[in-house]
C-alpha positions, 0 to 999 in steps of 0.5 A: 500499500502506497503512502498516498493510499493510506486511509485518512482519519479526519480526527488526526493521528497526531502524536508526541515524539522526540527526535531520534536516529534511523526513525521509521513510521509504522502505520497499522490498520488493526482490529479493535482489541484491547490487547493490540497496543501491547501485542504490537509493542512486544514485536518491536521490543523483541527486535530491539526497536525503540518506540519513540511515540505512538498513537492509536484510535478507533474507526468511527464504527469501532470495528477497527483502529488506526495506529502510528508508531514512531520507532528508532531502528538504530540498534534494532536486530531486524530491518523495517521490512522484516518487522512489517512482515512480523506485524502482518502475520499477527492475527490482530493486524489487518495492514502494516506499512513502514516509511523512513522518517529520518528527515521528517521532523514534524514533531517540532512544529506541534504546540504548545511545548510541554515541560518535558520538551515534547510537543502536543497538538490540539485536535478538532474533529473534521465535522467540528471544523466543517461546522465552524467554517460554514458558520463563519461563512454564513455570518460574515459572507465573502470576507470570511474567505479572506480572513480564513485565507490570511490566517492560513497563510500565517499558520503556513509560514510558521509551519515552514519556519519549523521545517527550515529549522531542521533542514540544512540551509544549503540543501538544494533538493525540494523533496525534504521540504515537501516531505516534511510539509506532507508529514505535518499535514497528515500528523496534525489532521489537516489531510493527506497532502499531495503536491505535483509540479515544480517551483513555478507552478504547483498543483496541490490536492488535500484529501478529506480535509473537509469530508469526502462529500463536502463542496465547501472550500476550506480557504484556511487550508488554501492559505496554509499551503500557499504560506508554507510553499511561499516561505519554503521556496522564497516565492509568492504564490497566488491561486490560479484554480480552486475546486473540490473533486469529491475527495477533497480540495484541489488547488493550483498555485502559480507565481505572481 
């Protein structure tokens, strides 16, 4: 299963995790069972893989669950592929995938910081956010779109500043910046972010950001994306196309 096809849980899979070495993100779809957390943890323990952070939540129908484990593999006695195989053989695990996250440090962007140096994030459900945006638009009309966009740009710039603080300033490759931005979107429950194109013109899709069947344009997310991309690539972008496609938001950015 590719990362783009992973099921997205609107309530967020955000976790708290300190930095680590040779870090992998293990994404699991599991059966609803009170033993699942301990069972999965034992598999990592047996292979000397240290869990840095984890999050588990139930699906809306409570029949299954979604889990993310951030695991340091530096001293592990097995590789990520082997551990994925062990997880898949467990009767409680429906699906398991692993992604290397050595250069994705979204935890530094979560707020506010706790006294232990970790970070936590406020989670608002997709339905609550959709209702908030709809109410805002009904009450204020078209100015609401401008306000949401402006606030989103500010948030996007802050996200980008956090990403920049963890990446070598001499890094010319755009991939680490985009990977971190995509990781942030997913980790904080904003949606599954996909970015295509190049630095002059980006096509961006955000799946399930406002619910699969919603026709509401989330201008805050548009602003977040524009602000983050603009800061990461030192350019100013404007929206040249904006629509929904049944799965979420699709927008095209071009340089001013």
